N, C-alpha and C positions, 0 to 999 in steps of 0.2 A: 819143212821150213817155208815160210811165206816169202814171196817176193816183195820188192819195194812197192809195186803197184797195188798189191793186195792190202797193204796197211792203210788204215784210215788217215785222212789228212791231219786230224788233231794228234794222232799217234806219231806221225812223222815229225811234226813240229816239236812235240815233247821230247822225242829222242834226240833231235838235233840240238835242242836247248841243253839237255843233260850232258851231251858229249862236249859241248863248248865249255860248260862249267867245269867238267872233269879235266879238260885240258888246261884251263886257266888256273884252277886251284885243285890239283889232284890230291886225293887222300894219301895218308902216310903209307909208304911201301906199295903203292899201286900206280901204274902208268897205263893209260888207255892208248891203243894204237889208232892211227887215223885210217878211217875207212868210209869216206864220204860216198863212194859209189854204191855201197850196199849197207844200208842202215839196219837191216834185219839181223846182221851178224856183228856182234860187238866183241872185239878181242882186247885183252889186257894182260899185262905182266904183273905178277904178285911176288914180292920178295918174301922168302921164308922168315917168319918171326924169330927173334932172338930167344934162346932158351928152349927151343923145340928141336926135334930131330930134323926139321926142314930148314934149319938155320943156314944162311949163306947160299941158299938155293933160289933160283928164279924160275917161276912156274907160269906157263902161258895158259890162260883160260879163255873160253869163248861162250857167249850167251846168244842163243838163237831165239828170235822173237817171232811169234806166230801172228796170224792175222787178227786174233782177238786181243792182242796187247793194247793197252795196259790192263784190261779187265782180266785177262788170263796170264799166268806167270810165264816167264821165259824158261828155257831149258839150258842147264849149265853143264859144261864139259871141261876137263883138263886135257889139253893137247900135249902137255909135258907128262911123261910117264911118272907115276907116283905110287908109293905104297901107303895106302890110307884106308881105314875101315869104311868111310862114306864115299869112296870113289871106286866105281866098277872097273873091270878090265878094259872096257872101251872108253873110259874116262868120264862116264856120266856121274854127275854129282847128285847125291841124295841128301836133301836138307828140307826141313819143314817149311822154311821160308819160300821155297820154290814149289810147294804143294799146298797143304791145307792152310798155312798161315799167310798166304799171299794176299796183298791188298794193292789196289791200283795206285795208291799214293806213294808206295815204297820207292820205285824207280831203280835205275841201273846202279847208282852208287851204293844203295843199300844192299843190293845183291852181291856186289864185289866185296863189300866189307864183311858180309856173312860168310863168304867163302874163305876169306882170310881168317876169320875166327875159327873155322873148322880146322885149320892147321894148328891152332893153339889148343883147342879143346875138341877132340873128336867125339863122336856119338856112336858107341858100339851097338846101341839098341836098334838103330836103323842102318845096319851095316850092309853094304853091297859087296864088300870084300870080306867074306866070312873068316878067312885065315887071319887077316889083319885085325879083325874085331876080336877073335879068340885070343890072339897073342896080347892084345892090348889089355884084356881082362885078366889073363892068367900069368903071362910072362912079359911084363912091360919092357924089361931090358932087351929081350930078344926082338920085340917089336921095334924099339928105338934103334937098335943096330941095323936092322933090315931097312928101316925108313931112311936112315942116314946113308946107307949104301946106295939106295935108289937116287938120293939127292945128289951125291957126288958123281954118279955116273950120268944121269939124265938132266940135271937141273943146274949145270954150271955154264953152259954156252949162252944162256940168256942174259948174262950179266952185262955184256957190252951194249946190247940193245937197250936194256933198262937204263943204264947210266947215260947213254946218249940222249934218250928221251928226257931224262931228268934234267940234264944240263941245259938242253935247248929250252925247255919250259921255264927253268929258273932264270935264264937270260931274258926271256920274253917278259916275265914278271918284273924283272929289274928295269927293263926299258919302259914298261908302262908306269912304274913308280917314278922314274926320272922325268918322264914326260909330264906326269901330273904335278910333280914338284916344280918343274920349270914353268908350267902354265900358271900355277898358283902364285908364285912370287910376283909375276908381272901384274896380275890382277890385284894382288895385295899392295904392290908399290903404288899403283894408280889410286887405290883406296887411301893409302897413307898420304899421297899428295893432296887428294881432296880433303882429307881430314885436316892437313896442315893449312890449306887455304881457308877452310872454315874457321879454324882456330885464330888465324890472323885477322879475319873479318870481325870475329867476336872481340878480340883484344882491341882493335881500332874503335869499335862501338863503345867498349868499356871506357877507353881513354877519353872519347868525346863526351860521354855522359859524366865522367868524373870532372872534366874541365868545366862543363856547364854547371855542375853542382858547386864547384869552387867559386865560380863567378857569381852565382845567385846568392850565396850567404852574405857577401859584402854588401850587395844592394839591399838585401833584406835587413842587414844590421843597420845600415844608414837610415833606412826607412823607419825602423823601430826607434832609433835615437831621435829622429825628427818628430815622430808621433809622441814620444815621451816628453820632449821639450814642449810641444804644443799643449799636451795635457797639463803640464805644470803651469804654463802661462795661463791657461784657461782657469785652473783652480785658483791661482793668485788673483786673477781679475775678478772671479766670482767672490772671493773673500773680501777684496777691496770694495766691491760694489755693495756687498751686504753690510760691511762696516759703515760705509758712507750713508747708506739708507738708514741704518740704526741711529747714527749720529743725528741725522736730520729729524728722525721721529722723536728722539729723546732730547731735542734742543730746548723745547719748552719746559719740560720738568727740570732740566739742569738750571735753567734761568730762575725757575721758581725756588730751587734749592739755594742758588747763590744769593737771590734777593732776600730770602728768609734767613740766610746764614748770619746776616748782620744782627738780626734780632734773636739769634740762637734758638730758632723754632723750626721744626721739620714737620710738614704736613704729611698725613698718611699717603696721599696720592703721590707726593714727591718721593717718599721712601720706596713705594712699590715700583715706580718707574725706574728708580735708580737700581734696585735689585734686579729687575728684568734686564736692564741694559748690561749689567755686569755679568749676568749668566750667559747672555748671548755672546758677549765677547769671549768668554772662556770656552764656550762650545766651538766657536770658530777658530780660536787659536790653539785649542787642545789642552787647556789648563785644567779641565775637569777630570778628575781621577775616579775610575771605577763607577762612572755614572752618577756621582754624588757631588754636591756643591757644598763648599765650606761655609758660604755666607748664609745666614739664616734669613729666610723670608718671613713676612708677617704671618703666612699660613703655617710656617713651621713653629712659631712661638706658641708655647702652651698657655692656655687661659689661666688667669689668676683666680684662686678660690678664696672667697671672702670668709674669714673665720667668724663663727657665731659668738655672740657675747655669752660669757659664762654666767649661770644663775647663782645668785647669792644664796647662801644657806639660810634657812628659816631660823628665827631667834629661838632660844631655849624655852622661853615662856610659852610660846605657842605650842611647842612640843608637849609640855606638861599638861596644858589644857586638853589637848587631843587625847592624851593617855587617860585622863580622868573621865572623859566622856565614855571611853571604851569600858 
């Protein structure tokens, strides 16, 4: 067995880290003993699995780490006396994980779980206890009776120590969870307060913006009404000015019409001017329908076609003379 000084620094760090994790969250039915003074010897209690001859038994095991750890596997021993095919009389454990199947990534927890699995499924092919292996293969009932006998005699006194470790570590885990739960509410409460303040600020901003929006529509509505009135006034003024201008332009033709009316005679120029004036008034007042005017202009009047005089039929005497000549 190697001393603590012979182990590499990275190996010591790895062992210490693995032991801390095993104490904080131990695997089921496994409790590691505290041994900070010597990290090369790891001791643990393993409770016998239910449904096996080792049920209700508590077995102490130790792992011896050599100077080549973790590249080389540790050696495992049962310090509690046990009747098992893969356990020698001196307590040495024979399992492939601690020999040819070893890998540096496995670690202490994997080794302890492998030993626990040996109590469930023994391997008679690599038996260190030949008698136990033979009974397991040929007479299982005799093997089970003898294993139970060893369990009741040698594996009962470890129950108190196992339960003590279990209760202590369970209380530690509860304290850690309560601390974490007490620290988280304070932080969460502060976060809730900040969220509440932010929400209040957002609501105030929304109310301000909504009030501004409510004020703006009134002003905009008044401005739109003012502009609408101005547009109406401008259009009316434009209409009036256009009408007045047209009346001024058409004053001379109307006088001509009125002067000639006494003689019941209308000149073509007077008729054309009168028609143009009427059309302009209708366009301005909106009396024109579908872009057509009901009053016929001189251009719209169709020209008269003079009928040609009909030829008189030739007399019958002339017809007879023509026939004779032929």
